[in-house]
Steps between C-alpha positions, in 0.01 A plus 500: 500500500326304771144584592491702822209288620721191526788641704383426852669193641421316824690256714538345844713653775593148611642420156639846425553730801469875452878550520565262207225663294646844563849391394359450150309831518808692612733343245254574218428857616122449488223741601180379666389327818468165671185427700541267797222304666519254791186414695354838605823693447553695179777731382623662181866575429562752220819529299632750247802441275567181693503661846240463775353849542180460704287243684157480662337246730160429654654406836429755773856499632618627162255789474642849518280610790608196704868574441450865599323400822765242592775756441315759711500739206128565529230457763170318458317829551695666218450196279123486540478865397641413155235384248577165336808444716486129412602589144880528505523752217226723645660485844846593368352790300303627801807492725705679237244771428417562867864538592473236775798315352791613286537358150821321599336337803209376289744363244694316770192331650369399154840354411488301824147385413596384150811321623296321769243378246774391261695311769180334618416382147846346461422274798165365375539125452167425337231677304508628144636787295392670179755697302365777277670768288157664458444627856771752588549743783407867455784714376539704820515193727859386525693383804873443481567150634818297499315214331802277449631564849165408653481181293853402595422554868192279453716221352741519793214452746365187329589166662739285300242227448265748333776621266604148402146444368543797263764312298405223262852364448871571534509551121353849521731772368597827668711788372598853598246771430710768329239768577488427875562764764838530678582226749395655829373340819558146374545235764847336497364172362307684226807702400706180491248319275471805272880514466496154339324647196708663230387509138327165472180334610538240773278212600395461861710185521803701380446756777474223758835368385670841480394633840530187712204620707196279579250475216228668707725801570587536133135486399408764759773733371407443136132565570575821691742627233243421230214682675741783577583542131866399521452178304290385205341155496406263219375144475236541770119507491440869445171654615452652152581316178727659241212529252266668749775734616563602140128577462508721809812685388345562158181618668696755703574687179140464382366627833720809484355585157143446620508604866122560508440126491678454832292556816674703772533326833316624807647452843232264625478121482151413387347171381650433161278429199539169330778505243408390151723211399615395160273226362664161491579352159266237362585156638708271284258238363524164677334197348218387725574154634259320727674352804330234714482589869736222608758601238479859617553402864793275415656774287480759778613262773804390299596851387831635624471859380224756464533465124433128518208566736333719235626272220665783306850557359742702714516773233122561508392864509268644765195463277562128460553456875164667561320294235641171633394580855145603415453198273596269787299696757191492281512122470642391836396754762416317828151654506411292194567175686408557863172306471590198291869437576600258781678670796849378406464606138356838603804556720727433202294741285526773763876449539549506123304822465705662776813397312390641163379822667840541666675436169281758327553769768876448474531499120249772415716771660829593336690559824384186681563294186858628479555404865350156441710438187811603689411260783463216249850571368635502856340163570653347188840641599460348848418162347805521278719598797375197695563270205138389470450555131544147369182307575174649378285376789751616759531837328124546491463425870794719601390779269151522644614456858770768472253735332244453775766533771626821343154655495433393859837634618447835321172547683648405835806718442274798423320447831837473674606837358177646640598349838185285502696203633203294608343516154835435327585188701274242327608615152871477577449166675332366187767641268777323696307172495441520124854611405739392778809562285443874461716677758317831520173324591672356809665833585181705504302221662757522778454878508127461566553227758754713688227747598349233729730437796366146533622421146858608567668166429288425194580845361874441537463163328344669197775764483763226515318305227514805271872544567566133435328526161682823406803533731648799317183709502568789745132597532405177676796518738413859589142395573639241741723765659199729552319205659789439743512870592123512558537211745808657668724220371781744425789250502321281246426808289868594515602151393259500207628840387858374510400201286329732252807725481717197426282439195449867407772709669376821335141468622434853627189418702655201674810703590287783644288257705809324635663830599180600680490171692867525599446852634218375722696207641 
């Protein structure tokens, strides 16, 4: 059995959104809670037997008294007369016992409250979560929610660009969930994609081929069907590892036998105490090797990966990553040289330290390390695709430049998704300059430029560059069509849609957009 003290598990909402975390919880039938924190906002979502059953929040708009006031179910005068009306449980009990509200009415407003908190948490893009099987909701607190339906609705409302980022490759596998609910209220595209599944697992690339729809549409349907419980998914970066999930499932049995060890939840979000973490294993011994300053600087400046920056093997465990970083920081921290080093050398020392600190922050965390390792594989695949794997020097230059461009583009693309176009522009400009042969860099650079009316012609040039690099990619052509429509260039949009349908006659989105344009003309 696993120790109950080691079962709490934390993660980032950016890396693993609440919906993806709850898919694992629901499939495993876990009991417990997930605490959410983002800036000053906090919430707790409770689940029992793999179903969301209750939720609380510290945001005023989610408090029971606020919902009652907004619904005109109580007056401020009546509210003030109730002691501790800011406590949701006390308020509900007081209303019930005084006869001011019927039991059914109270249940309805609490269900609305819980659903609102849950839906809000699904939309949080940053912050952190802590999953715990130890903190569970009180036995008499249980709200019937259509958890899967709510999550599926959430997936449908996400923009396509955001969903594309939730897939690491077209090699991921999907299959029918035999225990899913009946097929009701599915959108036509979702029902069509689901009908392609019979008794076998299919890769994303297989679905793209079978449906004939644009890749982005297929991914949106797959993501919605997965969150909705109609499909299972393997080969992706799960929020909870198989080993940790097994520990939690084993603990569920242990907790049932020793229920006194489990604290009951209270319906208030208070500051959480620090969670005791499992001590890290002792670092793997590394022979101490003195490195002259100039050798250290040359090593860091020539390094192409975070592993080379820290001078460790790629298979190094977390303890060795930590030891390597602190050894270098102890000997080469800029503060040790700021008095005696010449200005140019001090600049190199500061840059090198920034580089090793960035490497350490990336590799010390399991999730960020997985993302980084995946990015390295993608870069190598891009090099191979471009036929640049023969000459060592050329490969080194291309490797580093593509890696840097990828990181810069990812940051700019994230700002673009947040509609912070001004902040995104310099990053996407730099990504295009560093990797001019990558079509999607041009496409989304054009998307940012198109917001500024004075950059109209430059934006179109970037869209056309993306299409020239990947002429059969429907996403880039649709971005150009949207650009034409935004600028009231409807005939050009119609022509581009016709060209796209010549390449992909079954493209559902292009056909719908063309029909809409023809109806307007």
